[in-house]
N, C-alpha and C positions, 0 to 999 in steps of 0.2 A: 505493500500501499504507500502512493505515495505521500510524504508527509511534510512536503514543503510546501508554500503558496507563497506568493508574491501580491502583494499590496500597497497603499499609502500608510505611512505611520504618520499616527497625532502624540503629542505629548504632553502631560499637563504641569505644573508648576513643580510637582511632586516625584515627577523624575520616571513616572510612568508611563506607558506607552499600550497606545489601541491601532492593530493595523485593521484598516479596513479593504477588506478583500469585495471585487467585484462579483456582484451575484449572490452573495452573502449576506444574510440577513443580520447576523451578529459579529461585530468586532473582536479580533483576538489581542487579549491582553498580553501586555510585555513588561515582564517583572524592570526595575531598573536595571539590575544588574548585567540583563540581556539586551539591552539598547544597543551597545555598541556604540558606533560612532554616527547613529542614524540621529537625523534632525527632522524637527517638526515639516511635515507634507512630503518628506522623500520617500521613495518609493525603490522599498526594500524585498529581499528575499527572505522567509522567516522560516524556522522548522517548529513541527507543533510537537510538544510533550503533554504529560497529562501532570497538572498540579494539585494543589490541595481537595482532597475530595472526589479528584478525577478529573478537573475542571479543566480545560482545553487551554494552554497556553502558547504563546509562542519566543522563539530567540532568532534574534536579528541574525543574519550568516553573513549579509554582504548591502552593500547600498548600490541599488540599480542606476539610479538617477536620483541629485541631488536638485532639492528645490531652490536652493538660495547657499551663498558661500561667505556671505558679508550680513554683518548684524550691526545693527544701530544700537549705542549704549553710551553707559560714562568712566570715562578711566578714572581705575583708584589702583592704589597701592595694592598688592598681593597681598601684604600680612593683614590688610582691614576688611578680606572676604572671609565669607562664613565656611569656606574649605579650609583655610589655611586657619582660620581658628577653632576649627573643631577636631582640627587632625594636624598640627604645626611640623609634625615628625614626616609625614608623609608627602606634604604639601612644602616642603624645606625650600626648595627653588623656588615660590613663588614671593619670597621675603626680598626686600629692597627691589623688585620689578613691578612694573605698571601694566595692568591687565584692563580689558574693556569688559565692561559686565553688560551683560545684553538688553536693553528694555523690555522685551520679548520675553519672561521668564518662563515660559514653556520650552524656550530651547534647553534649558539647564545643564550649562554651559558657562563659561567663562573666558574669555580668549586672553592667551598670555602673550604681551606684547614681545617680538623677536628680535633684540638688538642688532643681533648678526643676521638679519633676516633686510633690516634697512641698508647694509655695506652692500648687499646684490644690485647692481646695476640698475635692475628694473624695478625697486622698491626706492633707491636713493634718489629721492625728488623731492623737491616742495611740496606739499600737501596744503591744497585751499581751504581757508578759512572763510567760511562763511557766514553771516550774521548780521543785523542791525549794529549788536555792539561789538565788532571787533576794530579793534584800531590798529593792526596789522594786515597785510595781503596774504602774509602767507606762514604757514608755521611749519619749522625744515623739525627732523626727526628729531632733533635735539631740543625742540624748545617745547615739545608735548609732555605734557603734565597732567596732574590728576586733577578732576574737575570738569576738564574738557568733555565735549557730547562731542562724540565722530564715529566713523563708522569703520569695522575692523575687517578683513577678508580673512577667512580660513586657511593655511596651509595645508591643504589634505593629504599632500603629498607624504609628509611626515607626522600626518594623525592617526595613531593608531590606537588601538584597545589598551593598550601599557600607559599611555596617557590618561586613561578615564574621561574626564569631561574638560578636560583644560586640553583642546587643543592650542600649539602655536601660530601665531598670524601677524599680521600688517595692518598699519593705519593707513586707510585709502583716501580718508578725508576728517578733517575735524572742522566739526559744525560750531563750535562758538562754545559759549559756558554754560554750565548746568546750571539750571533756573531762572536762565534769560530766555525771556518771550521767545525771541525769535529762534531760538536754538532749540526750544521745547517744540516749538511748532512744527517747526522742519523735520524734527527727530519722527515726529509722528508719520510725516508722511514720506521719507524717506525711509522706514522702518518696512513700511507696506510696499516699496520697490516704484513711487512715484517721484520722479526728477522734479527737481524745483528750479530748475533752469534749461533752455536749450542749447543743442549743440550751435556753431556757428555755420556749420551747413545747411541747418534747419530755420536759422532765424533768416538766413543769404536767401532762401527759396521761398520763403515767407513773404519777403520784402519785394523779390521780382515778381512772384506771381502777384501783390497788391499794384504794384505799377505798371504791369503788362496786362492783365487782364482787368485793370481799374474799369469801372460802372462812369466816373467822373468824365469821360470821354468817349463813351461806348462809337464802336463803328457802324457805319447804315445796316450792315448784313445781320451784325449784332442785336442790333434795335429791331428788325425785320422778324426773327426768331423768337420774340419776345411780346409779349403782350403786354401794352404800354397803359396801366394802372396808376398816372401820377396827376390824371386829373380827379382821381376819386379819393375820399376825405379817409385818411389811413392813420391811426398813430398807435404807435405802443401804449401798454398797461405793464409797468414792471417795479420789485422791489426799489424804492427812494434812492439807496445807493448801488444799483445796481450798474455794471461797467459796460457788460456786453447784452442788446436784444438781439435774441433768436428769430422774435416771431413778433407781427404785424396785424392789425385786423383795420378791413377798410368795411363802407357801407354806404350803400344810396338806395333811393327811393328810386325806380324806375318807372318811367315813363312809356304810354302804348309802345311807340317806337321802338324805344329800347327793347323792351319784353321782345318784339318782332325779331330785332337784332340777334338778341341770343338764341331763339328760336332756328332762325338759317342759318347760325354759326355752327351748333353743336349738331344736329339734325338729331335730336336722341328724345325729343319730345313729338308727343303726336300731334298738339293742336299748333295752331297756325301763331297766333299770338298768346298764349299763356296768360287768359284773362284772369286767375289767381294769383300770379306772381305779384312780390310788389318789393322784397328787398332784393339784392344782390351783396350776400357777405361776401368779402376775403379774406381769407387765411392766408398769411405772404410768413416765408419763413426763409431765414438767410440762405442765398445758394451757395452755400459752402463747395460744393461739387466744382462749382466753373472755378475755384481758387486752387481747392486741394485735387490736385491729377492723380492718378493711381501710379505707382510704381517710382514714385519722389521720396527721398526722406523722408519729406514734409507730411508726406501720407502715411508713410511707413511708423514714424515717429506718433502720429495719429491715434495709429493703429494700436501701438504700444500700449501707449497712455489709456484709451479708449475712452478714458471720463475726465472731466475736471473734477477738482476735489475742492470743496468748498468748507473751509474752516471756519473757525469762527472770526479770525482775521486778516482771511486773505483768502483769496483763491489760488489755486494752482491748475493753470489753464490747460486743455488737451490742445490748443494750437498757439502760439505766438501772437503777442498783443496786436503787431500791427496787421490780424487778419481778428481777432478775436474782439478787441475794442475798437478796431477800424474798420475795413472794405466789407469785412463779413458783417459787422453790427448793423442793423436798422437803425442807424442813429436818424434825429429829427432833421426835419432842413435838409435833408440830401438823396439825390437819387441811390437806390440801391437795388442790385438784382436778388430776386427774389426766385424761389419755387412755391406756387400756390395752390391752394384749391379753393374754388370760386363757386359759390351755392345762393342758386334763385329759388328762392324762399319765399313762403306767405306769413301771413301776421302772426298765423298761429304754428308757427316752424317747421311746416311742412319743406320736405326737399322737394321740387318739381323739375332740375336741372345741377348739372354741375360740372365743372369746367376744372382739368388739371394743365399744370404747365408751368414753364419759366414767364417771368413777367420784370418789370421795371417798374417800384413805386417809390413813392416820395411819401416819407410819414410829416404830416402836418403838426402834429403835436405829443410830446411823450412826459404821459401823466404816471405818476405814481397811484400806487396801489391805494392810497390815502385820499391824493385828489379826486382819482375818480369815484372812490365812494362820497368823498364830499358834495360831486358834482350830482350823484343821484339822490342824496340826501338835501340837495337844493343848498346845501351850506359855501357852496362853490360856484361863482356864474363862470361862466365859459359859451362862448358862441357854438361849441360842439356839444351842449349840452343835452342835445335831443339825439343828436348822435348813439352818446353812450346810454343813452336811455333805452335807444330801441334796441345795442347792442343787448344789455342786460334783460327785456323783455323776453327775447328769443331765447337768451339763456337759459330763462329760469322755468319756459315750458319743455326745452329740452332736459332740463334736472330732473324735471317731473316725470317726463317721459322714461327719462333711465332708470330712477327709481321706484316706476311702475313695473318695472321690469327684471328689478330684483338687484339692482346694482349696488354694492356696499360702500360707504363713506365712512371710512376709518378716518377721523378727525380727530388726533394728537394734541396735546399743547407744546408749542415748539418755544422754546426762548430763545432771546438776545441778551447779547451783552455791550454794555459801553465800557470803553476800555479806555485808560490813560494812555501817557504820551510813551510810557516803558511796556504798554500791552498789559497791564494788569487790570483785575474786570472790579470797577468801582460800581456799578450798578446792574441790574439784570432786570429784565422786562418779557411780558407773555408775548410774543407776534400773535396780533389778535385775527382771525379767520372772517373774512369781509364780503359780502356780495361781490364788490372788485374781485377777487382771489377767484370765487365760483364761476363769476362770469367768462375770465380770460380761460380756466380749465374746462369749460365746457367745451368752447369752441377749438383748443385743445384736440379733446376728445373726439370730436366732430371729424376733424380732418384727417386724425390717425386710423379710428375706425376704417370712413370713408376710401382712403389710399390702400389698407391693407384687404379692404375687400375687391378694390380694383387689381392689385397687385394677385392676389389669390385665385382671381376667376380669370384674369389674363393667362398666367402660369397654366392654369390646368388647359383653357381651351388650346395651347399651345405644347402642352404634355411636358413640363418644365415643372411639374408641382414643389420640388425641392430646393427652386432657385430664388426664395425671397427670406426675407428677414423678418420676423415677425414677435412681438413679445405676448409671450401664454403664460396661462396661470392656467393651474390644473385643478380641479376638483381635489379637496382636502383628503387626506387620508384618513380613512375612518377610525384607528385606533388613537390618532391624535384628537378626532374630533370626540370619542368615547371617553376621555382624560380631559377634557374642556366641560362635557357635560358634566363629568361627578365634581369638578372645580366649581363648576358655576351654580352646581346643587347645593352645594355646603356652604354657599355664601346666598341663598335662599333663593334663587331663582331657576325657572323651568327651561330645561335644556335639553331634547334628548334627539339626539341625530341620527340620521339613516343612514344606508350606505348609497342612498339614493338623494344625499342632502341637493339644496338647490342653493341658489343666493340670497332668494327671500327667507330661508330660514335663519341664515344667518343674521340678517336684515333686520328679522323680526327681534331676535336676541338683543343687537344692539340697541333697540328701541325701548326692549323693554327694561335695561339697564339704566336707559338715559334718567341722570338729576340723581340717581342713588351714592350711596358712600363709594361702591365698590365699581363705580361705571369706568372709569381709567382703568382700574386692575383685569378686570372682564375684559375690557377693551385690546388692552396690550397682548392678554391671555391667549384673547380669538385671532388676533391677528399673529401668533406665532403658531397659533395649530393650524392654519392655512399654508399651505403650499408658497413657496418663493417664484414667483413671476423671474421667467430667465426669459432669454433670446432663444429662436430655435428658425430652422428652415424650412420647417410646415407647419401649417394655419390648425392649431386646435382651440381656437377661443381662450377667452378672457374668462375663467370663473366669479372673480371677483366683479368685474363689470358688468358682469352676464352681457358680453358681447359674443358672438361668431366669431365677428373678426377685430382683430388688433396687432398695431407696431405701434411704432416710434419714429416720426417721423421730423415732430416739431421743433429739435432741438441739435440740430448738425455740429454747434458752433461749440458744444459740451460732451457731446455723444456720438461714437464712431458708427456704433450701430444706425443711427439714425441718418448719419453721411453716406452710410451703404445701401438704404432704402431708397434717397434721394439717387442715386446711380441706377438702380435698380428699375426705378419707375422712368427716368429719363430712358432708357431703352426700350421698355415695354410703349411708352408713349412715341416713340419713333417706329414702332412695328420692328423692333429688334427683338431677337429672344437674346437671354442671358446666356454668353458662352460657357461652356462645358467648363472651364480650367475654373473662371469667377464662380460658378455654383460650387465645387469643390471647396474652393478655399472660404466661401459664407460658411460652411458648417463651423469651420476653427476657428472663425472669427466669432462666432455666437455661442461658443464655448466658451473662450478668451475674456468676452465681455461679460459674460455672466458671472465670470470667477473675479474680473477687474472690478466689476459693479459693487461688489462685496467688499473686496478689501475696500473701494473708496468710501463705503459707507462707512465702515468701520475706523475708517480715520476720521471722517466727520465725528461722529459719536466722540473717539477719543478725544477730539480736540475741544468739545462741549464739555466733558466729563472732567477734563481737566481744570479749562475754566470754573468751573462748579465749586470743585475741590479746593481751588485758588481764593475763587470768591469767599469762602467759608473759613479758610485758615485765621481769621482776625479775630473770627467769632468764637474761638474756644471758651468754653464754661459758658458761652449764654444758654436761654433757653428757648423753646421752641414748638408752638402746637404744630404737630405734625401728624401722619397719616399712615399707617399700616399699611405698607404696600406689598408684603410679601413674608411667608414663613417658609423657613426653612430645617433641616435638623440641625442646625448651629445658632439658630435663631431667629430673628426678626427683621425685616429689613424697613425702615420709616423714609420718609418722602417730607423732605422739609418745603414749605408752600413757597417761597419767594424766589428762588434759584432752582426749583425742581430736583434739588442734589436729592440723592438715594443714598444711604448710608444703612450700618449693621448695629443693631444690640444684640451682642452676645447670650445665648441663653446663660452663659455662668454668672453674667451679671446682675439677672434677676434674683436670683437666689437668695441672696441677703434677708428678704423677709418669707420667702417661700422657697418648696425645691419647685421648679417648673418643666415643663415635659412638653413636648411637641405632640399633638393626636393630626394625624398626617391625613387621617382619613376626612375630616373635617376641615382641615388647615387652621386650624388655630394653636394657641399655646395656653395651655390651663395649670395655675396655682394647685399644688395636691391638696395642701391644707386650704387655702383660703379661698379656693377655686374661684380665684381672681382669672378671667379670660382675656386674651388678646386676639382680635379677631380683624382679618384683612379690612379695611375701610374705618377701620376707629381711629378716633383724633386723641391723642396723649401727648401729653408735655414731655419732652425731653429735653438732655442738656448735650449739647456737643464738646467729645470730651479729647478728640485727636482728629487731624487731618494728614493722610499720606499721599503728598501730591506725586511721588514714584509709583505708587501701587492705584492712586486714583481713586482713595477708598476714605470715607468718613465713619467715623462710630461715635455713637450716642448711647446715652443710658436714660432710664426713664427716669422720670421724676413723679409725676402724676398721673393717673390716668382719667378724662373727662367723659 
């Protein structure tokens, strides 16, 4: 019997591994002593053996493929590590040397900075120091010191089991001083493989593209291939601090002659003059594909990044700023090339006709969400007030239609920080969800849905069904829904999922818990029970939105899959077939983009969590009325209301007045003598006792229960 397997290993912070085998439901555990030199997400070969009570375990025989060999971390002295302190005799060679302690504790390694390695010609070079706080441009090997944040590359050729989890390595980049805002924010994205700068070649290509393909002086040939929308009212509606503008909306009320012109041009409507038509509404998206051409270094870099990353204090863009904030951005009062979806609609939101294609537009006005909302509320006078109200009228109808079909809205609270000049958080506020936000979202959903349907049906006609890029969201796993049902019922609500669950069933649950103390917790739990939306070459629909067809077409400045949708749509509109080689490549792009999306979202969450903990640092000793947000074997989590920061109250810290235990079945903590209970959603008074920026963790203690 073959007792060897190949899979992907994950590690936890305690050094234990778990190997995921394709097609196998349960992961294979690997004890720390059997990890060998494996690192998180490596592809490994393991040998199976029977462990305690016959349980199946694995031992790493070899690493087949490395996921990463460079780690971001903090440079410290070897004698200050837990490795040396716990066993100074075994780790005597760490004394008086520098090591890098990775930020990713799951790696469970420290990297010994090999001074001999710096003498190697390939390593003996200046190391760039980045960061707003840097006072020198470069750091040489002699200046690398304790408390720097840096990137170290492991010397894999010399690392073997005899070194344990202390491989040798060398510094490839110094980021800045530990604790300095720029260094910490850059560390977050660099650790997840996102570059914070572009190569000179990529910048040069971006500048040449902006110049060579500029819409400031388009040729007659270019204009003839585009629908000219510059005479139609067009605007953007975005956050007040937005730097790039992916999308714009246009609207006009049609005269009878304009209705007739529509009918004559599209030849897709059976009537002669479209008597019911009232509005022409355009959704215009930056024509990034016009500037970013396949096969260029610019394109390859965008594909590698896949997404822009939005941290608390900055954006790490997918494209250089000359494009992302410049020629691709639909800036006000400037001609811009766009890829548009234009709809002929009635006052009650019915679509009578549609047109897809390349356009040239002129944005008359840039609105922030707050300004657009003030126009809707009559607080801000605008010459374009009627157009904004018409947008909103149709959007509300579309939103109702979508919800009537079961579309789920997971509206959760988002926070933003006000930062001082050093990047420290001095205030925090909740982002309010406005009708203006929903207005824009409805039109983006409309464009995405209609483009997906067009691509899917067109590809089916020409028998190239796997030549698309779709945003798919499968039905949730029944076992996870069953667990959700148990959780929800323990909190006093009814939810009995079936294997044929529909979006309306989930929608009803969210409606039932609205306004309850447990609303936020149940929303998060429900969201986590859903399947993860991913990118795919075959359309299987979107469960959460209750759409049969869905893609992402509306943000090509910041999402590479959207750029691919533009390229596919352009080919189909020209009557061409997606080339075979391109179709093969799409599968890999979808897979890679789905992974990069998770990494980008993780970086964004990490930056928020870091600032939440940093905001709370000077509040140690203060009391707060917090909400119990989770129950675990080791205690309960509570959420501080202002910053929405979550912290832990450990079970052992509840013991002075009683002995407390966890009732796992009912998701509560109960005092053995007093029978005092702590339930999810309870409001309790707590004191902040510690804040750990490195771990991004807060610790609280209970003061009183209200």
